N, C-alpha and C positions, 0 to 999 in steps of 0.2 A: 527230672529233665527240667533243667532252667530256661526259662524263656530269655532268647537273645532281644536287645534293643533292634528295631525296625530302621533306625535311622543311623545314618552314617556319614562321616565329613571327610573330604579330601585333605591330604597333609599340606601345610602350607606354612612356611617359616614364621609366617605373623599369626597362625592360629594355635602354633605349638605352645604357647603358655596359657592360653585360654582353657577353662574348665566348662566345656558345655555340657549338659545333662539333660535328660529327658525324665520325670517321674525318678528321680535320684540315681539314675544309672548314666553312667558316663557313655557319651557317643563314641564309636569305634572310629579308629584312625584306618583309612586305605587309600590306597594308590589308584585304585579302580573298581568299578562296581556295575554289577550287571543290573540293567533296569529296560523292562518291557523288551526284554531280547536283544539289548545293545548293551555292549560294554563302554562305558563312560569312564576315560581317565582324568585326573586332575589336571592334566595339560591339555584339557579337550583336543587330544589328536584322534585320529580314527585308525591308525596303523594296526592296534592291537584287536579293536572290533573288525575289520577287514581281515586279518589272517585267522581270526576266529572262524569268521563266516566261510571264508576259503577252505579250512580244514572240514568243516561239517558237510558243505557241499562235495568236497572228495570223497568223503565217507558216504554219503547218500549215492553218488555214482557207483562207487565201488560195491556197496548193498545191491544196487539194481545189476550190475553188470554178474556179481556172483549168483544172484537169485535167477535170472534168466539166462544163465550162459549157455544152455542147451537149445535156445530160442535162434533162429536164423538172424544173421546181421541186422538184415531190412527191418525185421520187426523189433529188435533193440533200438535201432536208430528212430522208428515212427514212435516207440515208447518215451524216448528221451525228447524228441519233438513235442509230444503231447504233454509232458511233463514242465517244459520249459516256456511253452507260449499258453 
């Protein structure tokens, strides 16, 4: 299994001709990168990170609803309150 370089750089027209490398390994070109749980794009926009976070939240809500489907509505409501605050 080959080790991948941990360094990446964003695509930019000025940098396309530059050959950056670390330890004789070329740096990977990416449009976005996940860092500390947040998606950072080369345009420094938050749209993709917000959409990803919304998808994760919706998935977690669906899991709670499915797991606690047999509980009373008020109990599920209180669970959501306790998790959100």
